[in-house]
C-alpha positions as CSV (number, residue, x, y, z in Angstrom):
1,M,46.0,74.4,73.1
2,S,49.2,72.3,74.6
3,E,51.9,74.9,76.2
4,E,54.7,74.5,73.8
5,Q,51.5,75.6,71.2
6,S,51.6,79.1,73.4
7,F,54.6,79.7,74.5
8,P,57.1,78.1,71.8
9,G,59.5,81.2,72.4
10,L,59.9,80.7,76.0
11,R,61.8,77.6,76.3
12,F,65.1,78.2,75.9
13,P,64.7,81.5,78.4
14,I,63.4,78.8,80.6
15,A,66.0,76.3,80.6
16,M,68.5,79.1,80.9
17,L,66.6,80.0,84.1
18,A,67.1,76.7,85.8
19,V,70.3,76.1,84.7
20,A,71.4,79.5,86.3
21,G,69.8,78.8,89.4
22,V,71.3,75.6,89.3
23,L,74.9,77.2,89.3
24,A,73.8,80.0,91.5
25,A,72.7,77.3,94.3
26,T,75.5,75.5,93.9
27,L,78.1,78.2,93.7
28,T,76.4,79.5,97.4
29,V,77.7,76.1,98.5
30,Q,80.4,76.5,97.6
31,T,81.4,79.2,99.4
32,V,79.7,78.3,102.7
33,F,81.9,74.7,103.0
34,L,85.0,77.4,101.6
35,I,84.4,80.1,104.2
36,D,84.3,77.3,107.0
37,S,87.1,75.5,105.2
38,G,89.3,78.2,106.0
39,E,88.1,79.3,109.5
40,F,88.5,76.2,110.5
41,L,92.4,75.7,108.7
42,A,92.7,79.1,110.7
43,E,91.9,77.6,113.8
44,T,94.2,74.6,113.6
45,A,97.0,76.5,112.9
46,A,96.6,78.4,116.0
47,E,96.3,75.8,117.8
48,E,98.1,73.2,116.3
49,T,101.1,72.6,119.0
50,D,101.2,72.6,122.5
51,L,104.7,74.4,122.8
52,S,105.2,77.2,125.1
53,P,108.3,79.9,124.8
54,E,109.9,78.0,127.8
55,D,110.1,74.8,125.1
56,A,112.3,77.1,123.0
57,D,115.1,77.1,121.6
58,V,115.8,80.3,120.0
59,H,112.7,83.7,120.6
60,V,112.8,86.3,117.7
61,A,110.9,89.2,118.4
62,V,109.0,90.5,115.8
63,G,108.1,93.6,115.1
64,D,107.8,97.1,113.4
65,G,110.3,96.6,110.9
66,Y,112.4,94.3,112.9
67,F,113.2,90.9,113.4
68,I,115.8,90.2,116.7
69,Q,117.3,87.1,118.4
70,D,117.1,87.7,122.1
71,D,119.8,87.5,124.5
72,S,122.6,86.9,121.2
73,D,125.2,89.3,120.2
74,L,123.6,89.1,116.8
75,P,123.0,91.8,114.6
76,D,119.2,92.6,114.3
77,D,117.5,91.2,111.1
78,V,120.0,87.9,111.4
79,V,118.8,84.8,113.5
80,E,120.5,81.6,113.7
81,A,119.4,78.5,115.1
82,E,120.5,74.7,114.8
83,V,118.5,71.9,113.8
84,G,116.4,70.4,116.3
85,D,115.9,73.8,117.4
86,V,112.3,75.0,118.8
87,I,111.8,78.8,116.9
88,Y,109.3,80.9,119.0
89,F,108.6,84.4,117.0
90,Y,106.8,86.6,119.0
91,N,105.1,90.1,117.7
92,E,105.8,92.7,119.8
93,G,105.0,95.4,117.6
94,D,101.8,97.9,117.1
95,I,100.1,96.5,114.3
96,R,99.6,92.8,112.6
97,H,103.3,90.8,111.2
98,T,104.3,87.9,109.2
99,A,106.7,84.8,110.0
100,T,107.8,84.2,106.9
101,V,110.4,81.1,106.5
102,P,109.5,79.6,103.3
103,E,112.3,77.0,102.6
104,F,110.5,75.5,105.8
105,G,106.7,76.2,104.4
106,F,106.2,78.4,107.4
107,D,104.1,81.5,107.4
108,R,102.6,82.7,110.5
109,E,100.5,85.7,110.8
110,L,101.1,87.6,114.2
111,D,98.9,90.3,115.2
112,P,100.2,92.5,118.2
113,G,101.1,90.3,121.2
114,E,100.8,86.6,119.1
115,E,103.1,83.8,118.9
116,A,104.3,81.0,116.6
117,F,106.5,78.3,116.6
118,L,108.9,76.9,114.1
119,E,110.3,73.6,114.4
120,V,114.0,73.5,112.4
121,D,114.7,69.8,111.4
122,E,117.1,70.8,108.2
123,P,120.0,73.1,108.0
124,A,119.5,76.1,105.9
125,E,122.2,78.8,105.0
126,E,121.1,82.4,104.9
127,T,117.4,81.5,104.4
128,V,115.2,84.0,104.3
129,L,113.2,85.7,107.0
130,D,110.7,88.2,106.4
131,C,107.4,89.7,107.2
132,T,105.2,89.2,103.9
133,L,102.7,92.4,104.9
134,H,105.6,95.0,104.8
135,A,108.3,94.5,101.8
136,H,111.1,96.2,103.8
137,H,110.9,93.9,107.1
138,E,112.8,90.7,105.9
139,A,115.6,88.7,107.8
140,V,118.0,85.8,107.4
141,L,117.8,82.9,109.0
142,T,121.1,80.2,109.0
143,V,120.1,76.9,110.7
144,R,124.0,75.1,111.4
145,E,124.0,71.3,111.9
């Protein structure tokens, strides 16, 4: 008796199991590559600059509900810079925040004590500077020529 004759109703389910196995293996491989690339991107973002706070033209403290420009008479949540300036953000708060400036494609997560740098290369009139993790945490950034 041939295999087809003894198990005629199992051909389709066996084929479906084989297809499911291939799909599961493919998904596993893609997930591993995605996780690895995400870790690589996070490491790259953290190490993408050789700048230090001394190189920055503008220093901005990010905290629990505020952005404050150091050595400035500007009110809290108002930051000003000039084209070509380097803005230094540092989290002096107790929780994770972001420094996000969509107009410049800048979005950095900052754990307490962490820092990030933004080099502004074009003017911007009263653009949004915010923490995407906390809706009430917004500021205005102006970059003058």
